[in-house]
C-alpha positions in Angstrom: -9.9 -37.9 30.4 -7.9 -38.3 27.2 -7.0 -41.9 26.5 -4.6 -41.5 23.6 -1.4 -43.4 24.3 0.6 -43.8 21.1 2.2 -41.4 18.7 0.2 -42.7 15.7 -3.1 -42.3 17.5 -2.1 -38.8 18.6 -1.2 -37.7 15.0 -4.4 -39.2 13.7 -6.5 -37.3 16.2 -4.5 -34.1 15.4 -5.3 -34.5 11.7 -8.9 -35.1 12.4 -9.0 -32.1 14.6 -7.6 -29.9 11.9 -10.4 -31.2 9.5 -13.0 -30.4 12.2 -11.5 -27.0 12.8 -11.6 -26.2 9.1 -15.2 -27.5 8.9 -16.3 -25.1 11.7 -14.7 -22.2 9.9 -16.5 -23.2 6.7 -19.9 -23.6 8.4 -19.7 -20.3 10.3 -17.9 -18.6 7.3 -15.2 -17.4 9.7 -11.8 -16.2 8.5 -9.1 -18.9 8.1 -7.0 -17.3 10.9 -9.8 -17.3 13.5 -9.3 -19.6 16.5 -11.4 -22.8 16.3 -12.2 -23.3 20.0 -14.8 -20.5 20.2 -16.3 -21.6 16.9 -16.7 -25.2 18.2 -18.4 -23.8 21.3 -20.8 -21.8 19.1 -21.7 -24.9 17.1 -22.0 -27.1 20.3 -19.5 -29.5 18.8 -17.1 -31.5 20.9 -13.5 -31.6 19.7 -12.4 -35.0 18.2 -10.8 -36.4 21.4 -13.8 -35.5 23.6 -16.1 -37.0 20.9 -14.2 -40.2 21.1 -14.5 -40.2 24.9 -18.2 -39.4 24.5 -18.7 -42.4 22.2 -16.7 -44.8 24.5 -18.6 -43.6 27.6 -22.0 -44.0 25.8 -21.1 -47.5 24.7 -19.9 -48.4 28.2 -23.2 -47.1 29.6 -25.2 -49.2 27.1 -23.2 -52.2 27.9 -23.4 -51.8 31.7 -27.2 -51.0 31.7 -28.4 -53.6 29.2 -25.6 -56.1 29.2 -25.6 -56.2 25.4 -23.7 -56.9 23.3 -22.5 -59.9 25.3 -19.0 -59.9 23.9 -18.4 -56.4 25.1 -20.0 -57.1 28.5 -17.5 -59.9 29.1 -14.7 -57.3 28.6 -15.9 -55.0 31.4 -15.6 -56.0 35.0 -17.1 -54.1 37.9 -14.7 -53.2 40.7 -15.5 -55.0 43.9 -15.5 -52.7 46.9 -14.2 -53.9 50.2 -16.7 -51.8 52.1 -20.4 -51.5 51.0 -21.1 -47.8 51.1 -24.3 -46.1 50.1 -22.3 -43.4 48.4 -20.2 -45.8 46.3 -20.9 -45.6 42.6 -20.4 -48.3 40.1 -16.7 -48.2 39.1 -15.0 -50.5 36.7 -11.8 -52.3 37.2 -9.0 -51.3 34.9 -6.8 -54.2 33.7 -3.1 -53.8 33.6 -1.6 -53.5 30.1 2.0 -53.3 29.2 1.9 -52.0 25.6 0.5 -48.7 24.3 -1.5 -50.6 21.7 -3.2 -52.7 24.5 -4.0 -49.5 26.4 -6.2 -48.3 23.5 -8.3 -51.5 23.6 -11.9 -51.2 24.7 -11.5 -53.2 27.9 -8.8 -50.7 29.0 -10.1 -47.4 27.8 -13.8 -47.9 28.8 -13.0 -48.3 32.5 -10.6 -45.4 32.4 -13.1 -43.1 30.9 -16.0 -44.4 33.0 -14.1 -44.0 36.3 -13.2 -40.4 35.4 -16.9 -39.4 35.1 -18.6 -37.7 38.1 -21.3 -39.4 40.1 -24.0 -37.1 38.7 -23.3 -38.4 35.2 -22.9 -42.1 36.1 -25.9 -42.6 38.4 -28.5 -42.3 35.7 -31.0 -44.9 34.4 -32.2 -43.1 31.3 -29.9 -43.1 28.2 -31.3 -39.7 27.1 -30.4 -38.0 30.4 -27.0 -39.8 30.5 -26.2 -38.4 27.0 -27.2 -34.9 28.0 -25.3 -34.9 31.2 -22.2 -36.5 29.6 -22.1 -34.0 26.8 -22.6 -31.1 29.3 -19.8 -32.5 31.5 -17.4 -32.8 28.6 -18.3 -29.3 27.3 -17.9 -27.8 30.8 -14.5 -29.4 31.2 -13.4 -28.1 27.9 -15.1 -24.6 28.1 -15.2 -23.9 31.8 -16.9 -20.5 31.4 -19.6 -21.8 29.0 -23.1 -20.4 28.9 -25.2 -23.4 27.9 -27.9 -21.1 26.3 -25.6 -20.0 23.4 -27.2 -20.4 20.0 -26.2 -20.1 16.3 -27.4 -16.7 15.0 -28.8 -16.9 11.5 -29.2 -20.8 11.5 -32.3 -22.8 12.3 -32.1 -26.0 14.3 -32.6 -28.2 11.3 -29.8 -26.4 9.4 -27.5 -27.0 12.4 -28.5 -30.7 12.5 -27.7 -31.1 8.8 -24.4 -29.3 9.2 -23.4 -31.6 12.1 -24.4 -34.7 10.1 -22.4 -33.5 7.2 -19.3 -32.7 9.3 -19.5 -36.1 11.0 -19.6 -37.9 7.7 -16.7 -35.9 6.4 -14.6 -36.8 9.5 -15.5 -40.4 9.1 -14.6 -40.4 5.4 -11.3 -38.7 6.1 -10.5 -41.2 8.8 -11.3 -44.3 6.7 -9.5 -42.9 3.7 -6.2 -42.2 5.4 -6.2 -44.9 8.1 
């Protein structure tokens, strides 16, 4: 489900991923040589690319369910099905684009990400349930043998929330500073 098409975007995401990996090691006080993927799983954090996909899918859900903001709603077109089936879910038509820059635009990435989601995630009316199922789906595709009841030993829920907020702001500052 990764929608990264250019070398510049790939290198930017790799740099942000390194920052996130180092932040997880700092938060969990893990050695510098420790592998980051299990640490991300412990913190219930999505890697940078999955976080981008999560944000785009969430924005697409909001646009499709509320039709606001209007300027984004105009960019997304529902695919017209030839046969009207009860099992058909709402899928979005993907416009053709010739350049890698155009493929990263919202009107191209949103349908690609949306159409890659399973029916159990898409066919939801509540934004809260959608967020939960989307995050679960992304985590299960990333960590297939994941137990969803894993916790952070030694940290309270409020501490973990503060840590997540801090890490997100660090990632944003890094991104805006360098790009």
